[in-house]
Structures are given as structure tokens and as C-alpha cells.
C-alpha positions in Angstrom: -13.7 -16.1 -37.8 -14.6 -13.0 -35.5 -17.0 -9.9 -37.0 -17.0 -6.8 -35.0 -19.4 -4.1 -35.7 -19.1 -0.7 -34.3 -22.6 0.9 -34.1 -25.9 -1.1 -33.2 -28.2 1.2 -35.4 -29.9 -0.1 -38.7 -26.9 -0.3 -40.7 -25.0 -2.3 -38.0 -28.1 -4.8 -37.2 -29.0 -5.2 -40.9 -25.1 -6.0 -41.4 -24.9 -8.9 -38.5 -28.3 -10.1 -39.7 -27.1 -10.7 -43.1 -23.6 -12.5 -41.9 -25.4 -14.7 -39.2 -27.8 -16.0 -42.3 -25.1 -16.7 -44.2 -22.2 -17.8 -41.5 -24.3 -19.4 -38.8 -21.0 -20.2 -36.9 -19.1 -17.1 -37.3 -18.6 -14.9 -34.0 -20.5 -11.7 -34.4 -19.8 -8.6 -32.0 -22.2 -5.3 -31.7 -20.5 -2.6 -30.4 -22.2 0.3 -28.9 -21.7 3.0 -26.2 -25.3 4.6 -26.8 -27.3 1.7 -25.9 -27.1 -2.2 -25.4 -29.8 -3.1 -27.8 -31.1 -1.8 -31.1 -33.7 0.5 -31.0 -35.9 2.8 -33.7 -33.8 6.1 -33.8 -37.1 7.6 -35.9 -39.3 6.7 -32.5 -36.9 9.2 -30.5 -40.0 12.0 -30.8 -42.8 9.4 -29.8 -40.8 8.6 -26.3 -40.5 12.4 -25.7 -43.9 12.9 -26.3 -45.1 10.0 -24.1 -46.7 7.9 -27.1 -44.4 5.2 -26.8 -42.0 3.9 -24.0 -38.4 2.9 -24.7 -39.1 -1.0 -24.8 -41.9 -0.1 -27.5 -39.2 1.0 -29.9 -37.1 -2.1 -29.8 -37.9 -3.9 -32.8 -36.4 -7.3 -31.6 -37.1 -9.1 -28.0 -34.1 -8.8 -25.9 -33.9 -12.7 -26.2 -33.5 -12.3 -29.8 -29.6 -11.4 -29.8 -28.9 -14.6 -28.1 -30.8 -16.7 -29.9 -29.1 -15.5 -32.9 -26.0 -15.6 -31.1 -25.1 -12.3 -31.6 -23.0 -10.7 -29.0 -23.9 -7.5 -27.8 -21.0 -5.0 -25.8 -21.9 -2.1 -24.4 -18.7 0.0 -24.5 -17.6 3.2 -26.2 -14.8 2.5 -29.1 -12.0 5.1 -28.7 -9.7 4.0 -31.4 -9.0 1.4 -34.1 -5.7 -0.3 -34.0 -5.5 -1.1 -37.7 -1.9 -2.7 -37.5 -2.9 -5.3 -34.6 -7.0 -5.6 -35.9 -8.2 -4.5 -32.6 -10.9 -1.9 -31.1 -9.3 0.1 -28.3 -12.2 0.2 -25.6 -13.1 3.1 -22.8 -12.1 1.6 -19.4 -12.2 -2.0 -21.0 -9.8 -4.3 -22.8 -9.2 -4.3 -26.6 -11.2 -6.3 -28.6 -9.9 -7.9 -31.4 -11.2 -8.6 -34.9 -10.8 -10.7 -38.1 -13.3 -8.4 -40.0 -14.5 -4.8 -39.1 -17.7 -2.9 -40.1 -18.1 0.7 -39.1 -21.4 1.6 -38.8 -21.0 4.6 -36.6 -23.8 7.0 -38.2 -24.2 10.7 -38.2 -23.8 13.7 -35.5 -25.6 16.9 -35.7 -23.8 20.0 -37.3 -21.9 22.5 -35.6 -20.6 25.4 -37.3 -18.9 27.8 -35.1 -21.3 29.7 -33.8 -20.5 31.9 -30.6 -22.3 29.9 -27.4 -22.9 26.6 -29.6 -21.5 24.6 -26.6 -23.4 26.4 -23.8 -25.7 24.5 -21.7 -29.1 24.0 -23.1 -27.7 23.9 -26.8 -28.3 20.4 -27.9 -28.8 18.5 -31.3 -31.2 15.3 -31.3 -29.9 12.6 -33.4 -29.2 9.9 -30.2 -30.8 8.4 -27.0 -28.5 10.5 -25.1 -29.9 13.6 -26.8 -33.2 12.4 -25.9 -32.1 12.4 -22.5 -30.6 15.8 -22.2 -33.4 17.1 -24.0 -35.9 15.7 -21.3 -33.5 17.3 -18.9 -33.4 20.7 -20.7 -37.0 21.4 -21.3 -38.4 20.7 -17.7 -38.6 24.3 -17.2 -38.6 25.6 -20.4 -40.9 28.3 -21.6 -39.3 29.2 -25.0 -36.8 27.4 -27.3 -35.4 28.3 -30.5 -34.7 25.9 -33.4 -32.1 26.5 -35.9 -32.3 24.8 -39.1 -34.7 23.1 -41.1 -35.1 19.9 -42.3 -36.8 17.0 -40.8 -34.6 16.7 -37.7 -35.8 20.8 -36.9 -39.6 19.8 -37.7 -39.6 17.2 -35.5 -38.1 18.8 -32.9 -40.6 21.8 -33.2 -43.4 19.1 -32.9 -42.0 17.9 -29.7 -41.6 21.2 -28.0 -44.6 22.6 -29.2 -46.6 19.2 -28.0 -45.1 20.0 -24.0 -46.3 23.9 -24.5 -43.0 25.3 -25.2 -43.1 28.3 -27.4 -41.0 27.9 -30.6 -38.9 30.2 -33.0 -38.0 28.3 -36.2 -34.8 29.8 -37.9 -34.6 28.7 -41.6 -32.2 30.1 -43.8 -33.9 29.4 -47.0 -37.0 31.6 -48.1 -39.4 28.9 -47.1 -39.3 25.6 -45.0 -36.6 22.8 -46.9 -37.1 24.5 -50.3 -33.8 23.5 -51.1 -35.3 19.9 -51.4 -39.2 20.5 -51.6 -40.7 21.8 -54.8 -41.9 25.6 -54.2 -45.4 24.4 -54.0 -44.9 21.8 -51.3 -42.7 24.0 -49.2 -44.9 26.8 -49.0 -47.7 24.2 -48.2 -45.6 23.0 -45.3 -44.7 26.4 -44.1 -48.4 27.5 -43.8 -48.7 24.4 -41.7 -45.9 25.2 -39.3 -47.2 28.8 -38.8 -50.6 27.6 -38.2 -50.0 25.2 -35.7 -48.5 28.2 -33.8 -44.7 28.2 -34.4 -42.9 31.3 -35.0 -41.2 30.3 -38.4 -38.7 33.0 -39.5 -37.2 32.1 -43.3 -34.3 33.8 -44.9 -33.2 33.9 -41.0 -29.7 32.3 -39.7 -28.2 32.5 -36.2 -25.5 34.9 -35.4 -24.7 33.7 -31.9 -26.1 32.5 -28.7 -26.1 34.6 -25.4 -24.7 33.0 -22.2 -26.8 33.9 -19.0 -23.4 34.3 -16.9 -23.6 30.7 -15.8 -22.8 29.1 -18.7 -26.1 28.3 -19.9 -28.2 29.8 -23.1 -30.4 32.6 -22.2 -31.1 34.0 -25.9 -29.9 33.7 -29.3 -29.5 36.6 -32.1 -30.2 36.3 -35.6 -28.0 37.6 -38.5 -30.5 40.4 -38.6 -30.0 41.6 -35.3 -33.4 40.4 -33.5 -32.9 38.9 -30.1 -35.1 36.0 -28.9 -35.0 34.9 -25.4 -34.8 31.3 -24.8 -33.9 28.5 -22.7 -33.2 25.7 -24.9 -31.7 26.1 -28.6 -31.9 23.0 -30.8 -29.3 22.8 -33.6 -30.9 20.7 -36.4 -28.8 22.3 -39.2 -28.2 19.3 -41.0 -25.9 16.0 -40.0 -22.6 14.8 -41.1 -20.9 11.6 -40.9 -19.4 10.3 -37.7 -15.6 9.8 -38.6 -14.2 10.5 -35.0 -12.9 6.9 -34.9 -11.0 7.1 -38.4 -9.9 10.5 -38.2 -6.4 9.6 -37.1 -6.3 6.4 -38.9 -5.0 5.0 -42.2 -8.7 4.7 -43.4 -9.4 7.0 -46.3 -12.2 9.6 -45.5 -13.8 12.6 -47.7 -17.5 13.7 -46.6 -17.6 10.1 -45.2 -15.5 7.0 -45.0 -15.1 6.2 -48.3 -16.0 2.6 -49.8 -16.6 0.7 -53.0 -20.0 -0.9 -53.9 -19.2 -3.7 -51.7 -18.5 -1.3 -48.8 -14.8 -2.2 -48.7 -12.6 0.6 -47.1 -9.0 1.2 -48.7 -8.2 -0.9 -45.5 -8.0 -4.7 -45.5 -10.6 -6.2 -43.5 -12.4 -3.1 -42.6 -15.7 -2.1 -44.4 -17.9 0.8 -43.3 -21.8 1.2 -44.0 -24.6 3.5 -43.6 -24.8 7.4 -42.7 -20.8 7.2 -42.2 -20.4 5.9 -45.7 -19.4 7.6 -48.9 -19.4 5.5 -52.0 -17.3 6.2 -54.5 -18.5 7.1 -57.9 -16.9 4.2 -60.4 -17.9 6.6 -63.1 -15.7 9.5 -61.9 -19.1 11.1 -61.2 -20.4 12.3 -57.9 -19.9 10.3 -54.8 -22.8 9.0 -53.1 -23.7 9.9 -49.5 -27.0 8.7 -48.3 -28.4 9.2 -44.7 -31.9 8.2 -44.6 -32.9 5.1 -42.3 -34.2 3.2 -45.6 -30.5 3.4 -47.5 -29.2 2.5 -44.0 -30.8 -0.8 -43.8 -30.2 -1.7 -47.4 -26.6 -0.9 -47.0 -25.8 -2.7 -43.9 -27.5 -5.8 -45.5 -25.1 -5.4 -48.6 -22.2 -4.8 -46.5 -22.9 -8.0 -44.4 -23.3 -10.3 -47.4 -20.1 -9.1 -48.6 -18.4 -9.5 -45.4 -20.0 -13.0 -45.2 -18.0 -13.8 -48.7 -20.6 -13.0 -51.1 -20.1 -11.4 -54.4 -22.3 -8.2 -53.9 -22.6 -4.5 -55.3 -24.8 -2.1 -53.4 -27.7 -0.9 -56.2 -29.5 2.2 -54.8 -32.4 1.6 -57.0 -35.0 4.0 -57.0 -34.8 7.2 -54.5 -37.7 6.9 -51.8 -38.0 8.5 -48.8 -41.3 9.3 -46.4 -41.5 11.3 -43.5 -44.2 13.4 -41.3 -44.7 17.2 -41.3 -46.3 17.7 -37.8 -49.5 15.6 -39.3 -48.9 15.8 -43.0 -47.5 12.9 -44.7 -45.1 13.1 -47.4 -43.6 10.2 -49.9 -41.0 11.1 -52.7 -40.1 8.5 -55.3 -37.8 8.9 -58.1 -36.1 11.7 -59.4 -38.1 14.9 -57.5 -35.8 18.3 -57.3 -32.8 16.7 -59.0 -33.0 19.2 -61.7 -32.6 16.7 -64.4 -31.8 18.2 -68.0 -35.6 18.5 -69.8 -37.6 18.0 -66.8 -41.4 19.4 -66.5 -43.7 18.7 -63.9 -47.4 18.6 -63.4 -48.8 19.4 -59.9 -52.2 19.3 -58.3 -53.5 20.8 -54.8 -56.5 20.0 -53.3 -58.0 23.5 -52.9 -59.5 23.0 -49.3 -57.1 20.7 -47.9 -53.3 19.6 -47.4 -53.0 17.4 -50.0 -50.9 17.4 -53.4 -49.6 14.8 -56.1 -46.5 16.1 -58.5 -45.5 14.0 -61.3 -42.1 14.9 -62.8 -41.4 13.9 -66.5 -38.8 14.2 -69.2 -41.0 14.2 -72.5 -43.4 11.6 -72.1 -41.5 9.5 -69.4 -42.2 9.7 -65.5 -39.0 10.2 -63.4 -40.5 11.1 -60.2 -43.6 11.5 -58.1 -44.3 13.4 -55.0 -47.6 12.8 -52.3 -48.3 15.4 -49.9 -51.0 14.2 -47.5 -51.7 10.9 -49.1 -50.5 7.6 -48.5 -49.4 5.8 -51.9 -48.5 2.2 -52.0 -44.9 2.0 -52.6 -44.6 -1.2 -55.3 -47.0 1.1 -57.7 -44.6 4.2 -57.6 -41.7 2.2 -57.8 -42.7 -0.1 -60.6 -43.7 3.1 -62.8 -40.7 4.5 -62.5 -38.2 1.5 -62.8 -40.7 0.3 -65.9 -40.3 4.2 -67.4 -43.9 4.3 -67.4 -45.6 7.2 -69.5 -47.5 10.3 -68.2 -50.7 8.7 -69.5 -50.2 5.4 -67.7 -49.7 6.7 -64.7 -52.6 9.2 -64.8 -54.6 6.3 -65.8 -53.6 4.2 -63.0 -53.0 6.9 -60.0 -56.2 5.7 -58.1 -54.4 2.1 -58.0 -51.8 3.3 -55.7 -54.3 5.0 -53.2 -54.9 2.8 -50.2 -56.6 5.2 -47.7 -59.9 6.0 -47.4 -59.3 9.9 -46.9 -58.4 10.0 -50.8 -62.1 9.7 -51.7 -63.0 9.0 -55.3 -64.1 12.4 -56.3 -60.8 13.6 -55.1 -59.0 11.2 -57.0 -60.8 12.3 -60.0 -60.0 15.8 -59.2 -56.8 15.1 -59.2 -56.6 13.4 -62.4 -58.8 15.6 -64.5 -56.2 18.3 -63.3 -53.0 16.6 -64.1 -54.5 15.5 -67.6 -55.4 19.1 -68.4 -52.0 20.4 -67.8 -50.8 17.6 -69.7 -53.1 18.0 -72.7 -52.2 21.8 -72.8 -48.2 20.9 -72.9 -48.5 18.5 -75.5 -50.6 20.5 -77.5 
């Protein structure tokens, strides 16, 4: 049995590991044109800033793959021959498979802006994007970033670290306020401006100007403002990378359509990670998850199903974490999901960028946000999973904090404020 996996990101690698654990004798091939070895994609910014080297971002020693008998093929896949069960490779012989997992990830969005394909205009998703950014910013004095979100703020931090002036165009009223609640969004927006970035809210890109030699020289906003620059970062979200399946019989929607076992509509072909769209069994909204944690989970389950196990993916309690410059962020459960009947309790430190949000329906906690604080994952997940009451969470809030910066007096301050809000609401 020969299993071929397209993509050596976290979903593809997690699948390969599951298959090897369950099927020690099967042949497994990981195919990637981007890099020979798996690396930590979230670490790209630290390579650019000089905090890490590429080899530091590889979670496994190069010998690991040989020891696990997982073949690594550095090649670009140009097509999938479904009828003959083989991959077409650029400048290489076709690669046959018995079962195929597509884990091609995402790609940066482009929305048809005039000038979006000029030199100096790019996204930040892959190792190639990182190398291109290193080239594009060698003599860069000013850059414009189009679109908020996590990639946008990472790119802003990277460029600002190198002494490059940054203008940050965000179409929302405040940074990422389509995801973050109003107060948390305002906190991050204030931090961005405090660090010297030119954050322009309710502002969109109209077009990018050409310097006459095919390179970006300025952007013009929807309000008519012209900003001279040498680099334009397009970070207006990502979309599933469907290039390989566009002309095939494999069904797609926003992503490659799969069931909870990551099976596509085509025999022996599976998809997982950023490129997969899980079809809702109850007729509700399909599930498209594009974060590192879910990519790992999806890949692991897909690998088990490919190996013959009877598994169904359960996304569990939603979790994500990020850094906004040096401000840490963790979210658990349903925050910003607009659940009927939801309310929230919110505390923000008067003198520091720290905040806690408790989202509840009646007396049951359904979501938690932590800004500027590190919280112990199992505690938060356990509360939400058990349907803990607001009183239970407030009484045990100190249990989940595992950083000395969250001093006892601050803990007490937060709990006192949140409890006062809760009692006032209950009254």
C-alpha cells in the first residue's frame, strides 16, 4: 500500500505520523515543492527578524524521516490523474498512489486590485514568500500592509523591527474588530499606534501604482490618499489552495468538500487542513478551519482513517492563540459567535494591557478571552466543556494563571470587578 500526501505542512505531517503508527509496513511519500523538510510555518517571522534560523524551525531532525521510513519528495505537483491514481510532477515522472491525501494549505487572497501583480507586492504564507520579502525589503524605506488579521500584524512587526516605516490599512473601524470584541480590538489598535505604525482604519486599497518599470511605487486608498512605498504586503485573509483540483472531478466549495473522516467524493482521495471544507451533516454551515491547531488535529484523524481506523473528526472546543506585537492573546469557546442570549463580563487593567472576558448564556460560561495573560489551557477548556457556572469560573480564575506577572492583587482586582458585574446583572 502506497500512501502519497501532497503538502508537508502540519496537516500532512500529522497524517503521515498517524499512518506510520498504525501501519508500520505501508509506504508513505510526502511531496512538497516548497521545502524538503517540514518546518514550523508560524516561525517565519522569527527567521526574518533574525531570532531563529531555518534549521531551528524544523521540529524534527533530518534523520527522523529516514527512521520513520517516510519518503520525502521535493517536487511540484502539476495535476492529479484520478482515473489512473497518479500525480503529475513538474520535470519528473508520474507518482502512483493507492490512497492520496491533499494537504495543500492556503494561499493569500487577491481581490483584483490594479497593480496587485507588480514586483514588490506579495503575501506572507510560505518559505518562498519569506525569501521574496527578504529580497524586496533590502532597500525598502516604507511599506504598506493591506488587511488586518494575524498575518497583517505579524508582517507589520517584522518590517517595523527592521526600521521600515509601515502604514497599515484596515477596512474595519478598529483592528480585527470582525473577530475581536470592541474593547480587545481597541486595546490592540492602541498598541499598534503606540509602536509607531500608521494604522488607518475604515480604509481600503483602491490600486497600486507602477513606477514605470513594473515595480510598486505607491498605493492609493479608497479615500484618494496616496502613500509612497517600495513594498506592499497583501494580508487580506487566506483562501484554501484549490489549484490542483480546479480541473478535476474532486468536489469543492470554498475548500475541498470532505466528510468528518476527510473523505472526498472521489475514491481513495482525502483532504485535510486549511484546504478542506467539512460538510455539515445536519444541513448547517460547513466547517472551514484555518489555524495551526486544527490543521494538526485534522491531519491526525485523516491519517487514522486512511490507515483503516473508524474515526470521525470532532473539532471540540474552539481554541486559538496569537501575539499582537508583544501582547499575548488566547481565546476559548464561543467568543464573538453571536450566540442567542449571550452576555459577557469584561475586566481590563487600568494601567496595563491585560484583560479578561467571560462570555455566558444565563449562568453557563461558553467562552473566555485573555489578553496579555497566559492561561492554562486544560483549565479553560475544562470549564467550558463541563458547562461551568459563572460563579465557578470566577472562584477558580486564579487556578489557570501560570505566570508571575499576573500578581495576586491583579487576580483579586479582576475577580472583584467581574463578580460585581455579575451580581449587578443577576440582581
